[in-house]
C-alpha positions as CSV (number, residue, x, y, z in Angstrom):
1,M,93.5,-85.2,32.5
2,N,91.8,-82.0,31.5
3,I,92.5,-80.1,28.2
4,C,91.6,-76.6,27.1
5,I,90.8,-75.9,23.5
6,I,91.0,-72.2,22.5
7,G,88.6,-71.7,19.6
8,G,85.4,-73.7,18.8
9,G,85.8,-73.7,15.0
10,L,86.3,-76.8,12.8
11,S,89.9,-77.3,14.0
12,G,89.0,-77.1,17.7
13,L,86.0,-79.3,17.4
14,S,87.9,-81.9,15.3
15,A,90.6,-82.0,18.1
16,A,87.9,-82.4,20.7
17,Y,86.3,-85.2,18.7
18,M,89.5,-87.1,18.7
19,L,90.1,-86.4,22.4
20,K,86.6,-86.9,23.7
21,D,87.3,-90.3,25.3
22,F,90.8,-89.4,26.4
23,A,90.4,-86.4,28.7
24,D,88.0,-83.9,30.1
25,I,87.7,-80.9,27.7
26,D,86.7,-77.3,27.9
27,I,86.3,-75.4,24.6
28,F,86.2,-71.6,24.6
29,E,84.6,-69.9,21.6
30,K,84.4,-66.1,21.4
31,N,81.3,-66.1,19.2
32,T,77.8,-66.9,20.5
33,V,77.7,-70.1,18.4
34,P,80.4,-72.7,17.7
35,G,81.9,-73.0,14.2
36,G,84.4,-70.2,14.0
37,C,84.6,-69.1,10.3
38,L,82.2,-72.0,9.6
39,S,79.4,-70.6,11.8
40,S,75.9,-70.0,10.4
41,S,73.0,-67.6,10.9
42,Q,69.3,-68.1,10.6
43,A,67.9,-67.1,7.2
44,A,64.3,-66.9,6.0
45,N,64.2,-70.7,5.6
46,G,66.9,-72.6,7.5
47,Y,70.5,-71.6,8.0
48,I,73.2,-70.0,5.8
49,E,76.9,-69.9,6.5
50,D,78.3,-66.5,7.6
51,F,81.2,-67.0,5.3
52,Y,80.7,-68.9,2.0
53,H,81.9,-72.5,2.1
54,H,82.1,-75.6,-0.1
55,C,84.4,-78.6,-0.1
56,F,86.3,-80.6,-2.7
57,S,86.4,-84.2,-3.8
58,G,89.9,-84.6,-2.5
59,D,89.0,-83.6,1.1
60,E,89.4,-87.1,2.4
61,N,89.5,-86.4,6.2
62,L,86.6,-84.0,6.0
63,I,84.5,-86.4,4.1
64,S,85.5,-89.3,6.4
65,L,84.5,-87.2,9.4
66,M,81.1,-86.6,7.8
67,E,80.7,-90.3,7.3
68,K,81.5,-91.0,10.9
69,L,78.9,-88.5,12.0
70,G,76.3,-90.1,9.7
71,L,76.2,-87.1,7.3
72,K,77.9,-88.5,4.2
73,G,74.4,-89.2,2.7
74,D,73.7,-85.5,3.0
75,L,76.8,-84.5,1.0
76,E,75.9,-83.3,-2.5
77,W,78.2,-82.7,-5.4
78,L,77.0,-79.7,-7.4
79,K,78.3,-77.7,-10.3
80,G,80.3,-74.7,-9.4
81,S,80.2,-72.2,-12.3
82,T,82.6,-69.3,-12.5
83,G,82.8,-65.9,-14.2
84,Y,84.7,-62.7,-14.4
85,L,83.1,-59.2,-14.2
86,I,85.0,-56.9,-16.5
87,D,83.8,-53.4,-17.5
88,G,80.3,-54.2,-16.1
89,T,79.9,-57.4,-18.1
90,I,80.0,-60.9,-16.7
91,H,82.0,-63.3,-18.8
92,P,81.3,-67.0,-18.0
93,L,84.5,-69.1,-17.6
94,T,83.0,-72.5,-16.6
95,T,83.3,-74.7,-19.7
96,P,86.1,-75.1,-22.3
97,L,83.8,-73.3,-24.7
98,D,83.3,-70.4,-22.3
99,I,87.1,-70.0,-22.0
100,L,87.5,-70.2,-25.8
101,K,85.0,-67.3,-26.1
102,Y,86.7,-65.2,-23.5
103,R,88.1,-62.2,-25.4
104,H,90.4,-60.8,-22.7
105,L,93.1,-63.5,-23.4
106,S,94.6,-64.5,-26.8
107,L,94.3,-68.1,-28.0
108,S,98.0,-68.7,-27.2
109,D,97.4,-67.3,-23.7
110,K,94.4,-69.6,-23.2
111,F,96.6,-72.6,-24.3
112,R,99.3,-71.8,-21.8
113,L,96.7,-71.2,-19.0
114,G,95.1,-74.6,-19.8
115,M,98.4,-76.4,-19.8
116,L,99.3,-74.8,-16.4
117,T,95.9,-76.0,-15.0
118,L,96.5,-79.5,-16.2
119,R,100.0,-79.7,-14.7
120,A,99.2,-78.0,-11.4
121,G,98.3,-81.2,-9.5
122,K,101.7,-82.7,-10.3
123,I,103.8,-79.7,-9.2
124,S,105.3,-79.6,-5.7
125,A,103.9,-76.5,-4.1
126,E,106.6,-76.4,-1.4
127,D,109.3,-76.1,-4.1
128,L,107.7,-72.8,-5.1
129,D,107.6,-71.2,-1.7
130,S,110.5,-68.8,-2.5
131,I,109.0,-67.6,-5.8
132,T,106.3,-65.0,-6.1
133,A,103.1,-66.0,-8.0
134,R,103.8,-63.1,-10.4
135,E,107.3,-64.3,-11.2
136,Y,106.1,-67.8,-11.8
137,I,103.1,-67.0,-14.0
138,E,105.0,-64.5,-16.1
139,E,107.7,-67.1,-16.7
140,K,105.4,-70.0,-17.4
141,C,102.5,-68.3,-19.1
142,G,103.6,-64.8,-20.0
143,R,102.9,-61.3,-18.7
144,S,99.5,-61.0,-20.4
145,V,98.1,-64.1,-18.6
146,Y,99.3,-62.7,-15.3
147,S,97.9,-59.2,-15.9
148,G,94.7,-60.3,-17.7
149,F,93.7,-63.2,-15.5
150,F,95.7,-63.8,-12.3
151,E,96.6,-60.3,-11.1
152,P,93.0,-59.2,-10.5
153,L,92.3,-62.4,-8.5
154,L,95.4,-61.9,-6.3
155,R,94.7,-58.2,-5.8
156,S,91.1,-58.9,-4.8
157,K,92.2,-61.4,-2.2
158,F,95.5,-60.0,-0.9
159,G,95.4,-56.3,-1.8
160,D,98.7,-54.5,-1.4
161,M,100.4,-57.7,-0.5
162,S,99.5,-59.5,-3.7
163,D,102.9,-59.1,-5.3
164,K,104.5,-60.9,-2.3
165,V,102.2,-64.0,-2.4
166,S,104.1,-67.2,-3.3
167,A,103.6,-69.4,-6.3
168,A,103.1,-72.2,-3.8
169,W,99.8,-70.7,-2.8
170,L,98.6,-70.1,-6.3
171,I,99.6,-73.5,-7.7
172,S,97.9,-75.2,-4.7
173,R,94.8,-73.1,-5.3
174,I,94.7,-74.2,-9.0
175,A,95.3,-77.8,-8.2
176,I,92.6,-78.1,-5.5
177,R,90.1,-76.7,-8.0
178,S,90.9,-79.0,-10.8
179,D,88.0,-81.5,-10.3
180,R,86.1,-80.3,-13.4
181,G,84.5,-81.8,-16.4
182,V,83.0,-80.3,-19.5
183,E,80.2,-78.7,-17.5
184,G,82.5,-77.1,-14.9
185,E,83.8,-77.8,-11.4
186,R,82.4,-80.3,-8.9
187,L,82.0,-78.8,-5.4
188,G,80.5,-80.3,-2.3
189,Y,77.8,-79.0,0.0
190,L,75.8,-80.4,2.9
191,K,72.0,-80.5,2.7
192,G,70.8,-78.1,5.4
193,G,74.2,-76.3,5.3
194,Y,77.4,-76.9,7.2
195,V,75.6,-76.0,10.4
196,T,74.6,-79.6,10.5
197,L,78.3,-80.7,10.6
198,I,79.0,-78.2,13.5
199,K,75.9,-79.3,15.4
200,R,76.6,-83.0,15.0
201,L,80.2,-82.6,16.0
202,T,79.2,-80.7,19.1
203,E,76.6,-83.3,20.0
204,E,79.1,-86.1,19.6
205,I,81.7,-84.4,21.8
206,K,79.2,-83.6,24.5
207,S,77.8,-87.1,24.6
208,S,81.2,-88.8,25.3
209,G,82.0,-90.6,28.5
210,K,84.2,-87.7,29.6
211,S,83.2,-84.2,30.6
212,C,83.1,-81.8,27.7
213,N,82.0,-78.2,27.9
214,V,81.6,-75.8,25.0
215,Y,81.6,-72.2,26.3
216,T,80.3,-70.0,23.6
217,G,80.4,-66.2,23.8
218,T,83.5,-66.7,26.0
219,S,86.9,-65.4,25.0
220,V,90.2,-66.4,26.6
221,S,91.5,-63.4,28.3
222,S,94.5,-64.8,30.2
223,L,96.9,-67.7,29.5
224,M,100.0,-68.5,31.5
225,E,102.3,-71.5,31.9
226,N,102.0,-72.9,35.4
227,T,104.6,-74.6,37.7
228,S,103.2,-78.1,37.0
229,G,104.0,-77.9,33.3
230,G,100.5,-77.2,32.2
231,W,98.7,-73.9,31.5
232,T,96.3,-71.7,33.5
233,V,93.5,-70.4,31.3
234,N,91.1,-67.8,32.6
235,G,92.2,-68.8,36.1
236,K,91.7,-72.6,35.7
237,D,94.6,-75.1,35.4
238,Y,94.8,-77.5,32.4
239,G,97.3,-80.3,31.6
240,A,97.5,-79.2,27.9
241,V,96.1,-76.6,25.6
242,V,95.2,-76.7,21.9
243,S,95.2,-73.2,20.4
244,T,93.5,-72.6,17.1
245,V,93.8,-68.8,17.2
246,S,96.3,-66.8,15.3
247,P,99.8,-66.4,16.7
248,A,99.2,-62.7,17.2
249,E,96.0,-63.4,19.3
250,L,97.8,-66.1,21.2
251,K,100.6,-63.8,22.1
252,R,98.2,-61.1,23.2
253,I,96.5,-63.3,25.8
254,G,99.8,-64.4,27.3
255,G,100.8,-67.4,25.2
256,P,104.2,-68.1,23.6
257,D,105.5,-66.0,20.7
258,L,105.0,-68.2,17.6
259,G,106.5,-65.6,15.2
260,N,105.1,-62.8,13.1
261,L,103.0,-64.6,10.5
262,P,101.3,-62.2,8.1
263,Y,97.5,-62.4,8.2
264,Q,94.4,-60.7,6.9
265,G,90.8,-60.2,8.0
266,A,87.7,-60.8,6.0
267,A,84.4,-59.0,5.7
268,C,81.5,-60.9,4.2
269,V,78.1,-59.4,3.4
270,T,75.2,-61.9,2.9
271,I,72.1,-60.6,1.0
272,G,68.7,-62.2,0.6
273,M,67.2,-61.1,-2.7
274,T,64.1,-61.5,-4.9
275,R,66.0,-62.2,-8.1
276,D,69.4,-63.5,-9.5
277,V,71.7,-60.8,-10.9
278,L,74.7,-63.1,-11.8
279,D,73.3,-64.8,-14.9
280,G,73.1,-68.1,-13.1
281,I,76.8,-68.1,-12.2
282,Y,78.0,-69.3,-8.8
283,W,81.3,-67.5,-8.4
284,V,82.0,-64.1,-10.1
285,N,85.4,-62.6,-9.6
286,V,85.4,-58.8,-9.9
287,R,88.1,-57.4,-12.1
288,D,86.6,-53.9,-11.9
289,K,87.5,-51.7,-9.0
290,A,85.1,-52.4,-6.2
291,P,85.0,-52.7,-2.4
292,Y,84.8,-56.5,-2.7
293,G,86.7,-59.0,-4.8
294,A,84.0,-61.6,-5.6
295,V,80.3,-61.9,-5.7
296,I,79.2,-65.5,-4.8
297,G,75.7,-66.5,-5.9
298,H,75.0,-69.2,-3.3
299,T,71.6,-70.0,-4.8
300,N,73.2,-70.5,-8.2
301,F,75.0,-73.4,-6.5
302,V,72.4,-74.7,-4.1
303,D,68.8,-74.7,-5.2
304,K,67.1,-71.5,-4.1
305,D,63.9,-73.3,-3.3
306,R,65.6,-74.4,0.0
307,Y,65.8,-70.8,1.1
308,G,62.7,-69.3,-0.6
309,E,64.9,-66.5,-2.1
310,H,68.1,-65.8,-3.8
311,I,71.2,-65.4,-1.7
312,V,74.5,-63.8,-2.6
313,Y,77.7,-63.1,-0.7
314,L,80.0,-60.1,-1.2
315,A,83.5,-61.1,-0.2
316,S,86.2,-58.6,0.9
317,Y,89.6,-59.0,2.6
318,F,91.4,-56.3,4.7
319,S,94.7,-55.7,6.4
320,E,93.5,-52.9,8.6
321,R,90.2,-52.7,10.4
322,P,87.4,-51.8,7.9
323,A,85.4,-48.6,8.2
324,P,82.3,-48.8,10.4
325,E,80.1,-48.2,7.3
326,I,81.8,-50.9,5.2
327,K,78.5,-52.8,4.9
328,D,76.7,-49.8,3.5
329,I,79.5,-49.2,1.1
330,M,79.6,-52.8,-0.1
331,V,75.8,-53.1,-0.5
332,G,75.5,-49.7,-2.1
333,D,78.2,-50.5,-4.7
334,F,76.6,-53.9,-5.4
335,C,73.1,-52.3,-6.0
336,S,74.6,-49.7,-8.3
337,R,76.8,-52.1,-10.2
338,F,74.1,-54.7,-10.8
339,G,71.1,-52.5,-11.0
340,V,69.5,-53.8,-7.8
341,K,66.6,-51.8,-6.3
342,D,66.1,-51.5,-2.5
343,S,62.8,-53.3,-2.9
344,E,64.6,-56.3,-4.3
345,I,66.7,-56.8,-1.1
346,N,64.9,-58.7,1.6
347,W,67.7,-58.5,4.2
348,S,71.5,-58.2,4.6
349,I,74.0,-58.9,7.3
350,I,77.8,-58.5,7.6
351,K,80.3,-60.7,9.4
352,T,83.9,-59.7,10.0
353,E,86.8,-61.8,11.2
354,P,90.1,-59.9,11.9
355,Y,92.1,-63.2,11.7
356,A,90.5,-64.8,8.7
357,G,93.7,-66.4,7.5
358,P,97.3,-66.2,6.7
359,V,98.8,-64.3,3.7
360,Y,101.0,-66.9,2.0
361,V,104.0,-64.7,1.2
362,T,107.2,-66.1,-0.1
363,G,109.1,-67.9,2.6
364,Y,105.9,-68.6,4.5
365,H,106.7,-72.3,5.0
366,D,109.7,-71.4,7.2
367,M,107.5,-69.2,9.4
368,I,104.9,-71.9,10.3
369,P,104.8,-72.5,14.1
370,G,106.1,-75.8,15.5
371,N,103.9,-78.7,16.5
372,S,104.1,-78.0,20.2
373,Y,105.5,-75.5,22.8
374,G,105.7,-77.5,26.0
375,S,102.1,-78.7,26.6
376,L,100.6,-76.1,24.2
377,Y,99.7,-77.4,20.7
378,P,99.0,-75.0,17.9
379,A,96.3,-75.9,15.3
380,G,93.9,-74.0,13.1
381,M,94.5,-72.0,9.9
382,F,98.0,-71.0,10.9
383,S,99.3,-74.5,11.3
384,E,101.3,-76.6,8.8
385,S,98.1,-78.6,7.9
386,N,96.8,-75.5,6.2
387,Y,99.8,-74.9,4.1
388,P,100.0,-73.8,1.3
389,E,96.2,-73.0,1.3
390,R,93.6,-72.9,4.0
391,S,90.6,-75.2,3.7
392,M,88.1,-77.1,5.8
393,E,90.2,-80.3,5.1
394,G,93.3,-78.6,6.4
395,S,91.4,-77.5,9.5
396,V,90.2,-81.0,10.3
397,V,93.7,-82.4,9.8
398,A,95.2,-79.6,12.0
399,G,92.8,-80.6,14.9
400,Y,93.5,-84.3,14.4
401,D,97.2,-83.8,14.4
402,A,97.2,-81.7,17.6
403,A,95.0,-84.3,19.3
404,E,97.2,-87.2,18.2
405,R,100.3,-85.5,19.6
406,I,98.6,-84.9,23.0
407,M,97.5,-88.6,23.2
408,R,101.0,-89.7,22.3
409,D,102.7,-87.3,24.8
410,F,100.4,-88.0,27.7
411,S,99.8,-91.8,27.3
């Protein structure tokens, strides 16, 4: 049997890893390197992810995959500090003491916010799918907690659709980030970067007893169901297809209509610098009006000595294609806002992804595509495994699930 996998990101590679001894596989990845949104680029010393990434202690399948690939010893658990940029000032929000000092919430607001954080892991997110995040937070914590804490976060991530985002997404987001002690949150990162995971996965797939080809820089331009019950992809017949692309992209190339799932794109600027401008904080959410919603100080999380410089990300999401000069706009604002001179920037690059992920509006759960459409199996960020929040863990599970269904259906 031969199988086509559309998309060489973490979901597609995870599916191929499960299927490598079951069938011959062709993987088509539009970018010049595998990895999808987990791809990396060469920096001054080593590699850096094109889009910021970290993992969580509860990511059981992802961590198990690392162990199978001999990488678990390279997984480090580091402190993820957080802050809020308001009126040009960074307010740290990492420790309980930081939160007590935070002057933009009252003491009673902080208490209600703390109680919500403690309860989040015990709340069924799916039960909140029909309620907006705004309605839920205002009911449970009050209007001031929503407007003073959550609204800027939602707006920076979802823009004009922020009022439609479900409480299911928000509660899941809070719960997944609840592994924290008195010094802050524990987050995982691989020594050498996640490029090592993608490289090792690709090597394992290619070294199997079956034939496995990874075609990078190769988009799928045509997809049609054939008379034998399989699919013809770019002119070649396959017994089954795993699709990790968005429903909109799948429909465009000739696949089945999986529905109108709302989605958004991402623009991420990576900057190599001579100094830190974030007061040692890893993740700074930007409440002030800016062309990005967060500034991520990667080398305030991972030791800068590995890179020989400071590295920051500027993260922005979009619903319409960004302006061609978006990189200059983002970097210019960053330099002005943080007092950065041109001479302090070593380099900068921008990566954009038009289908970066779903927008988890109310009722999203009922929109999720089914597990299979004939011999085509959806996976990736738009599958049920990535509900109600997308993650590397969800992407691994999505790939595994699609592979297991194929092996069951064709055995």
